[in-house]
N, C-alpha and C positions, 0 to 999 in steps of 0.2 A: 173505342168503346170501353167503358169500365165494366167490371164484373158486376153481376146481379147480386146485390147484398141480401135480398130475400132468399135467393137460391143458396147463397153461402150459409145463411142461418138455418135453412132446412137441412143442409148437409151436416152442419155442426150438431143439430138436434139428433140426427140419425146416428151419428158417431158416438154421441154421449160422452161419458167420462172414461172412455177407453184409455188406458195408460199408454204413454209413448207417443201421443198424437200432438203434433205441432202444426201451427198455421204459418204460412209464409206467402208473401206476395211474389208470384212468379208468372211468367208468360202473360202479363197483363191481367191476371186473375188472382184469386186466392186459393192456394193449394193447401191440402191437408196431407201431412207427411206422417209416416209411421217408421220410427227408427231411422229417420232421415230419407226415406224413400217415399216419393209421391204416390199417393193412393188415388186421389180424385181432386179435381180443381173446379171451382166456379170460374169458367173461362171468360176472359176479356172479350172473346169473340161470340159469347153467348153460349148457353147450355153448359155442359161439363166436358172435361177432358179426364178420361179414366185410364189408369194403368192396369192392364190385365196380363195374364200369362200369355206370351206371344204365340204359344202353340194353340191357344183358343181363339185368337183373333178372328180368323176366317169363319169359324163356326158361329161366333157371336154376331158377326156381320150378316151372315146368311139368315139368322133367325130373329134378328132385332132391327131396329132402325139406326143402329150405330154405324159410323163410317170410320174407316181407317184415318188416323190423324196424319196430316201432312206437315212436316216441319222442315224448313230449309229446302222446300221443293221435293222432299223425299217422303214417301209413305213410310210410316213407322209401325212395324208389327209390335203389338203389345200396348199400343196407345190408341184409344178410341175416342171419337167425339160423338156426343149425343145432343141433339138440339133440344132446346127448352120445351118445345111442343110435345116431346115424348117423355117429359118429366114432370107433368102436371100433377100427378097424384103422388101421395106418399109411397105407395107400393112401386110405382115406376122408378122413382128416385132411389128407394131403398135397395133395389136390385143392383144398381150401379155402385152405390156406396159399399154394399157388401162385397161385390166383385173386386173393387179397388182396394179396400182395406185388407181383405183376405190375401190378395196377391202381395201387396206391399209388406204385410205382416210376415209373409213366408220368406222374404228376402233378408240377407244378412244386414244388420244395422250398419249404417255409415258412421264414421267417427267424426 
């Protein structure tokens, strides 16, 4: 399944002209990176893959519709999946864009 281009455009619009943001095709989707660190991606599996502070993963899962991402058969703290049905409004998507860009922006830039 290819990533949802409309969703990618919505993410792009929310990120705006923030400096240091690059787009890269990854994980079958389109990822938005800050300083080389992935913030959020329009996932090839549908919905978004969001990078958050690993210490906040459990709390976010408990109070939202996010699920812990599974990669290579392992649950990954700090990586959450949110289905498209929970991203229908600008406000719903903006929350995840903000969480992902804030966390990625707090990490040391990759060379």
